[in-house]
C-alpha positions, 0 to 999 in steps of 0.5 A: 571819025572818032574812035569810041575811046575818044568820046567824052566820058561826060557824054556817055554818062549823060546818055546813060542817065537819060536812058535810065530815066526813060526806062523807069517811065516806060516800065511804069506804063507796063511796056516792058513785060518780062525782060522784053523791049530795048532802049538805045541812044547814040553817042559821039559823031555819026557816019553811016558806016561808023557810030556807037550807041548804048543799048540795054543788056540782054535778059534784064528786067527793066522794071527792076531797080537800076544797076550798072549792068542795065546798059552797054556800048556797042558799035555799028555792028552791034559788038561791045566796045568795051571788055564786058561780060554783058551781052547786048540785046538780041535786037541790037542789029535792028537798032544798028540798021535803023541808026544807019538808015536814019542817023537818029539819036535814040531808038525805043522798042516796047511790047504792048497788048495793043501794038500786038493786037493791031499788028495782027489786024493789019499784018497782011495789009503791011501797014496800020492806017491812021486818019485824022488823029490829033497825035499825028501832029507829034510826028511833025505832020500838021495837015488837017485830017492828015492820014499816015500808014505805020509800016508792019513787018513780019516777025522772024525768029532770025534777027538778021532776016528782020534787019534786012527788011528795015530799009523798006520800012523807013519813011521820012515822015513816019519814025517807027514801024511795028513787028507783027505780033511782037512790038514797035520801034520808034526813033527820034533826033533826041531821046526826048523826041524818040519818047514823044514819037513812041507815046504818039504811036502807042496812043494812035494804035490803041485808039485804032484798035478800040475804034475797030472794036466799037464798029463790031 
Protein backbone atom coordinates (compact mmCIF):
# COMPACT_ATOMS: atom_id res chain seq x y z
CA UNK A 1 0.00 0.00 0.00
CA UNK A 2 1.41 3.39 -0.94
CA UNK A 3 2.00 6.06 1.66
CA UNK A 4 0.15 9.35 1.45
CA UNK A 5 3.28 11.15 0.22
CA UNK A 6 3.43 8.81 -2.78
CA UNK A 7 0.00 9.79 -4.08
CA UNK A 8 0.37 12.08 -7.08
CA UNK A 9 -0.15 15.77 -6.40
CA UNK A 10 -2.28 15.97 -9.53
CA UNK A 11 -4.73 13.40 -8.13
CA UNK A 12 -5.00 15.25 -4.81
CA UNK A 13 -5.62 18.57 -6.55
CA UNK A 14 -8.20 16.99 -8.87
CA UNK A 15 -10.18 15.57 -5.92
CA UNK A 16 -10.13 18.93 -4.15
CA UNK A 17 -11.35 20.70 -7.28
CA UNK A 18 -14.22 18.22 -7.65
CA UNK A 19 -15.18 18.56 -4.00
CA UNK A 20 -15.23 22.35 -4.25
CA UNK A 21 -17.58 22.13 -7.23
CA UNK A 22 -19.94 19.78 -5.38
CA UNK A 23 -19.78 21.96 -2.25
CA UNK A 24 -20.90 24.94 -4.30
CA UNK A 25 -23.77 23.01 -5.91
CA UNK A 26 -25.10 21.56 -2.64
CA UNK A 27 -24.67 24.84 -0.76
CA UNK A 28 -26.86 26.49 -3.40
CA UNK A 29 -29.61 24.02 -2.46
CA UNK A 30 -29.37 25.12 1.19
CA UNK A 31 -28.17 21.70 2.32
CA UNK A 32 -25.38 23.06 4.57
CA UNK A 33 -27.18 25.23 7.16
CA UNK A 34 -24.71 26.98 9.43
CA UNK A 35 -21.48 25.01 9.37
CA UNK A 36 -23.22 21.61 9.14
CA UNK A 37 -22.51 18.80 6.70
CA UNK A 38 -19.40 17.11 5.37
CA UNK A 39 -17.92 16.19 2.00
CA UNK A 40 -15.11 13.71 1.46
CA UNK A 41 -13.35 11.94 -1.40
CA UNK A 42 -10.79 9.15 -1.29
CA UNK A 43 -7.39 9.41 -2.97
CA UNK A 44 -4.81 6.78 -3.91
CA UNK A 45 -5.16 3.01 -3.76
CA UNK A 46 -7.59 1.39 -1.35
CA UNK A 47 -7.19 -1.29 1.29
CA UNK A 48 -9.67 -1.78 4.16
CA UNK A 49 -7.00 -1.02 6.75
CA UNK A 50 -5.11 1.75 4.94
CA UNK A 51 -6.53 4.55 2.80
CA UNK A 52 -6.62 8.35 2.63
CA UNK A 53 -9.31 10.88 1.91
CA UNK A 54 -9.92 14.61 1.69
CA UNK A 55 -12.62 15.92 4.02
CA UNK A 56 -14.12 19.27 4.92
CA UNK A 57 -12.47 21.20 7.74
CA UNK A 58 -14.29 21.56 11.04
CA UNK A 59 -16.39 24.67 11.61
CA UNK A 60 -16.26 26.07 8.07
CA UNK A 61 -19.24 27.77 6.43
CA UNK A 62 -19.63 25.80 3.21
CA UNK A 63 -21.78 28.45 1.56
CA UNK A 64 -18.97 31.01 1.69
CA UNK A 65 -16.31 31.66 -0.94
CA UNK A 66 -13.81 28.84 -1.44
CA UNK A 67 -10.59 29.06 0.59
CA UNK A 68 -7.48 26.87 0.89
CA UNK A 69 -8.72 25.90 4.36
CA UNK A 70 -11.94 24.22 3.18
CA UNK A 71 -10.45 20.70 3.12
CA UNK A 72 -7.62 18.64 4.55
CA UNK A 73 -6.38 15.08 3.99
CA UNK A 74 -6.75 12.40 6.65
CA UNK A 75 -5.94 8.71 7.01
CA UNK A 76 -8.13 5.70 7.82
CA UNK A 77 -8.16 6.73 11.47
CA UNK A 78 -9.36 10.25 10.69
CA UNK A 79 -5.98 11.80 11.51
CA UNK A 80 -4.43 14.59 9.44
CA UNK A 81 -1.82 13.36 6.94
CA UNK A 82 0.04 16.65 6.76
CA UNK A 83 1.13 19.28 9.27
CA UNK A 84 -1.80 21.68 9.55
CA UNK A 85 -3.70 23.83 12.02
CA UNK A 86 -6.98 22.61 10.50
CA UNK A 87 -9.11 20.01 12.20
CA UNK A 88 -11.14 17.46 10.25
CA UNK A 89 -14.91 17.30 10.57
CA UNK A 90 -16.05 15.63 13.79
CA UNK A 91 -17.80 13.05 11.62
CA UNK A 92 -14.55 11.96 9.94
CA UNK A 93 -14.71 8.68 11.90
CA UNK A 94 -18.08 7.93 10.32
CA UNK A 95 -16.68 8.65 6.87
CA UNK A 96 -13.70 6.40 7.61
CA UNK A 97 -15.97 3.57 8.71
CA UNK A 98 -18.06 3.85 5.54
CA UNK A 99 -14.93 3.81 3.37
CA UNK A 100 -13.65 0.77 5.27
CA UNK A 101 -16.94 -1.11 4.84
CA UNK A 102 -17.73 -0.16 1.23
CA UNK A 103 -14.50 0.81 -0.57
CA UNK A 104 -16.41 3.76 -2.01
CA UNK A 105 -14.71 6.81 -3.52
CA UNK A 106 -16.78 9.67 -2.13
CA UNK A 107 -19.17 10.34 0.76
CA UNK A 108 -21.52 13.30 1.18
CA UNK A 109 -23.37 14.23 4.37
CA UNK A 110 -26.04 16.96 4.44
CA UNK A 111 -28.71 18.25 6.80
CA UNK A 112 -32.12 19.05 5.33
CA UNK A 113 -35.52 19.75 6.82
CA UNK A 114 -37.05 16.74 5.10
CA UNK A 115 -34.44 14.15 6.07
CA UNK A 116 -34.77 15.33 9.67
CA UNK A 117 -38.57 15.19 9.64
CA UNK A 118 -38.84 11.80 7.96
CA UNK A 119 -36.23 10.29 10.28
CA UNK A 120 -38.46 11.21 13.23
CA UNK A 121 -41.48 9.63 11.55
CA UNK A 122 -39.68 6.31 10.92
CA UNK A 123 -36.95 6.45 13.57
CA UNK A 124 -38.50 3.82 15.84
CA UNK A 125 -39.06 1.54 12.83
CA UNK A 126 -35.37 1.78 11.93
CA UNK A 127 -35.82 2.45 8.21
CA UNK A 128 -37.65 4.68 5.74
CA UNK A 129 -39.79 2.61 3.33
CA UNK A 130 -39.87 3.76 -0.29
CA UNK A 131 -42.12 2.02 -2.82
CA UNK A 132 -42.39 2.44 -6.58
CA UNK A 133 -40.46 5.72 -6.72
CA UNK A 134 -38.87 6.44 -10.09
CA UNK A 135 -35.67 7.70 -8.43
CA UNK A 136 -34.97 4.23 -7.04
CA UNK A 137 -33.50 3.58 -10.50
CA UNK A 138 -30.71 6.04 -9.68
CA UNK A 139 -29.47 3.43 -7.18
CA UNK A 140 -29.19 0.86 -9.98
CA UNK A 141 -32.43 -0.91 -9.01
CA UNK A 142 -34.60 -1.33 -12.10
CA UNK A 143 -37.35 -3.72 -11.00
CA UNK A 144 -40.88 -2.49 -11.71
CA UNK A 145 -42.52 -1.06 -8.56
CA UNK A 146 -39.30 -1.64 -6.63
CA UNK A 147 -39.27 -1.15 -2.87
CA UNK A 148 -36.31 -0.19 -0.69
CA UNK A 149 -35.66 0.54 2.98
CA UNK A 150 -33.31 3.43 3.81
CA UNK A 151 -31.70 2.67 7.21
CA UNK A 152 -32.21 5.12 10.08
CA UNK A 153 -29.63 5.10 12.87
CA UNK A 154 -29.91 6.76 16.30
CA UNK A 155 -27.98 10.00 16.59
CA UNK A 156 -25.58 9.91 19.53
CA UNK A 157 -23.50 12.90 20.59
CA UNK A 158 -20.54 10.53 20.89
CA UNK A 159 -19.29 10.06 17.31
CA UNK A 160 -17.40 6.79 17.98
CA UNK A 161 -20.69 5.31 19.24
CA UNK A 162 -22.36 6.23 15.96
CA UNK A 163 -19.43 4.84 13.95
CA UNK A 164 -19.85 1.47 15.67
CA UNK A 165 -23.38 1.26 14.27
CA UNK A 166 -22.36 1.91 10.67
CA UNK A 167 -21.60 -1.72 9.69
CA UNK A 168 -25.18 -2.70 10.53
CA UNK A 169 -26.51 0.05 8.25
CA UNK A 170 -24.49 -0.94 5.18
CA UNK A 171 -26.55 -2.71 2.51
CA UNK A 172 -25.08 -3.44 -0.94
CA UNK A 173 -28.03 -1.95 -2.84
CA UNK A 174 -28.67 1.06 -0.58
CA UNK A 175 -25.69 3.47 -0.65
CA UNK A 176 -26.83 5.64 2.21
CA UNK A 177 -28.39 5.94 5.65
CA UNK A 178 -29.97 8.63 7.80
CA UNK A 179 -29.03 9.66 11.32
CA UNK A 180 -32.23 10.38 13.22
CA UNK A 181 -33.00 14.08 13.54
CA UNK A 182 -29.57 14.86 12.10
CA UNK A 183 -28.87 14.21 8.41
CA UNK A 184 -28.12 11.75 5.62
CA UNK A 185 -24.92 10.06 4.44
CA UNK A 186 -24.70 8.92 0.81
CA UNK A 187 -21.75 7.46 -1.07
CA UNK A 188 -20.69 6.17 -4.46
CA UNK A 189 -17.89 4.77 -6.60
CA UNK A 190 -17.11 8.30 -7.82
CA UNK A 191 -17.87 11.86 -6.79
CA UNK A 192 -20.49 12.08 -9.53
CA UNK A 193 -22.19 8.87 -8.40
CA UNK A 194 -22.21 9.96 -4.74
CA UNK A 195 -23.86 13.23 -5.76
CA UNK A 196 -26.45 11.36 -7.82
CA UNK A 197 -27.24 9.00 -4.96
CA UNK A 198 -27.57 11.88 -2.51
CA UNK A 199 -29.97 13.78 -4.75
CA UNK A 200 -32.02 10.63 -5.37
CA UNK A 201 -32.33 9.91 -1.65
CA UNK A 202 -33.33 13.49 -0.90
CA UNK A 203 -36.01 13.41 -3.62
CA UNK A 204 -37.43 10.14 -2.29
CA UNK A 205 -37.36 11.37 1.30
CA UNK A 206 -39.12 14.65 0.51
CA UNK A 207 -41.73 12.86 -1.60
CA UNK A 208 -42.43 10.35 1.18
CA UNK A 209 -42.89 13.11 3.73
CA UNK A 210 -45.24 15.06 1.45
CA UNK A 211 -47.18 11.84 0.68
CA UNK A 212 -47.75 11.25 4.38
CA UNK A 213 -48.81 14.86 4.86
CA UNK A 214 -51.45 14.51 2.13
CA UNK A 215 -52.88 11.40 3.79
CA UNK A 216 -53.57 13.21 7.05
